[in-house]
Backbone bond lengths (Angstrom), bond angles and torsions (degrees), N, CA, C in turn:
res aa  C-N    CA-C-N  psi(-1)  N-CA   C-N-CA  omega(-1)  CA-C   N-CA-C  phi
1 M - - - 1.437 - - 1.521 109.10 -
2 A 1.295 116.08 67.28 1.436 122.59 179.60 1.550 109.16 -83.57
3 L 1.303 114.32 163.45 1.460 120.47 -179.78 1.548 110.85 -65.14
4 T 1.312 117.14 -29.98 1.446 120.05 178.73 1.503 113.62 -67.72
5 D 1.352 116.97 -18.02 1.460 119.78 176.74 1.537 111.46 -69.41
6 Y 1.318 116.59 -23.89 1.465 121.63 -177.49 1.521 112.95 -103.00
7 L 1.303 118.62 9.01 1.462 121.70 -177.78 1.528 111.21 -65.70
8 D 1.336 117.56 -32.08 1.458 120.62 178.87 1.516 111.94 -64.50
9 E 1.356 117.60 -29.66 1.448 120.96 178.70 1.541 111.64 -84.41
10 A 1.320 118.47 -25.31 1.444 122.91 -177.12 1.535 112.98 -76.32
11 E 1.298 118.05 -34.78 1.450 121.65 -177.95 1.529 112.73 -63.65
12 P 1.347 119.03 -51.89 1.473 117.94 178.53 1.511 113.07 -68.79
13 A 1.345 117.47 -29.96 1.459 120.34 177.55 1.518 110.02 -66.78
14 A 1.292 117.68 -36.44 1.487 121.45 178.85 1.520 109.24 -67.85
15 L 1.329 118.48 -39.62 1.444 120.08 177.25 1.525 111.54 -64.10
16 V 1.325 117.05 -39.63 1.467 120.21 179.01 1.546 110.15 -64.63
17 L 1.350 116.37 -42.48 1.446 119.07 -179.17 1.524 112.91 -67.46
18 V 1.346 117.20 -40.07 1.466 120.78 176.81 1.512 109.62 -63.32
19 G 1.305 116.40 -42.53 1.481 120.79 178.03 1.505 111.76 -60.14
20 L 1.322 116.96 -43.24 1.468 118.45 179.49 1.504 112.41 -66.95
21 V 1.323 118.02 -37.12 1.456 120.22 177.86 1.530 110.45 -65.42
22 L 1.329 117.43 -39.52 1.454 119.38 178.91 1.520 111.99 -70.95
23 I 1.313 118.69 -28.34 1.456 120.59 176.90 1.533 111.01 -67.73
24 V 1.318 117.07 -34.07 1.449 121.90 -177.38 1.532 111.25 -70.12
25 I 1.327 118.20 -31.45 1.475 120.88 178.82 1.510 109.77 -65.42
26 P 1.353 118.45 123.78 1.455 120.59 -172.26 1.529 115.00 -80.10
27 E 1.276 118.56 53.67 1.449 123.62 175.46 1.525 107.02 -123.95
28 P 1.324 119.41 130.53 1.469 120.72 -174.50 1.544 113.72 -57.02
29 A 1.320 116.66 -37.81 1.489 119.11 -179.14 1.520 111.38 -67.26
30 T 1.322 117.49 -44.43 1.474 119.72 -178.98 1.517 110.86 -70.89
31 T 1.325 117.06 -32.22 1.438 118.63 178.27 1.538 111.00 -67.05
32 T 1.325 117.33 -41.30 1.438 121.58 176.40 1.525 111.49 -64.01
33 L 1.340 115.51 -46.19 1.470 119.80 178.97 1.530 109.63 -62.47
34 G 1.338 117.03 -42.55 1.452 121.20 179.73 1.525 113.01 -61.79
35 A 1.348 115.25 -39.30 1.454 118.83 177.71 1.544 111.13 -65.88
36 G 1.321 116.38 -38.82 1.450 119.81 177.04 1.515 112.48 -65.17
37 I 1.332 116.51 -44.92 1.450 119.80 179.24 1.536 111.71 -66.21
38 F 1.346 115.97 -37.26 1.462 121.11 176.98 1.525 110.23 -61.37
39 L 1.331 117.31 -47.33 1.466 120.61 179.43 1.509 112.76 -66.17
40 L 1.347 116.09 -36.74 1.471 119.97 174.56 1.515 111.31 -62.78
41 G 1.323 117.40 -41.83 1.458 121.51 175.61 1.507 114.03 -61.09
42 L 1.328 116.37 -41.93 1.472 120.08 178.09 1.494 111.40 -67.12
43 A 1.320 117.91 -39.37 1.456 120.72 178.01 1.520 110.97 -66.34
44 Y 1.335 116.10 -40.64 1.454 120.91 177.79 1.532 111.19 -64.61
45 M 1.358 115.61 -38.48 1.449 120.00 178.63 1.530 110.67 -66.51
46 A 1.339 118.14 -39.06 1.446 121.50 177.02 1.533 110.47 -66.77
47 Y 1.326 116.94 -37.32 1.443 119.72 178.73 1.515 112.79 -65.60
48 E 1.342 117.02 -38.45 1.442 122.90 -178.30 1.502 113.74 -84.31
49 W 1.341 119.13 0.83 1.455 122.69 -169.34 1.527 113.64 -54.17
50 N 1.301 118.88 -59.21 1.476 121.73 -175.32 1.497 112.95 -117.62
51 R 1.312 117.17 26.40 1.452 120.03 177.36 1.526 110.08 -76.16
52 P 1.328 117.77 137.52 1.469 118.51 178.81 1.500 114.58 -74.17
């Protein structure tokens, strides 16, 4: 149970967190970019869900 075993879960979670932080910043460009990164992270998380 090494840390590298969980790297597949950490990458999409980091994208989701960065997206949420950018959404909170009250600038239209960063909000749009944050929403895109957030959705990319969710899609990546769904893609990695049951992969061996």
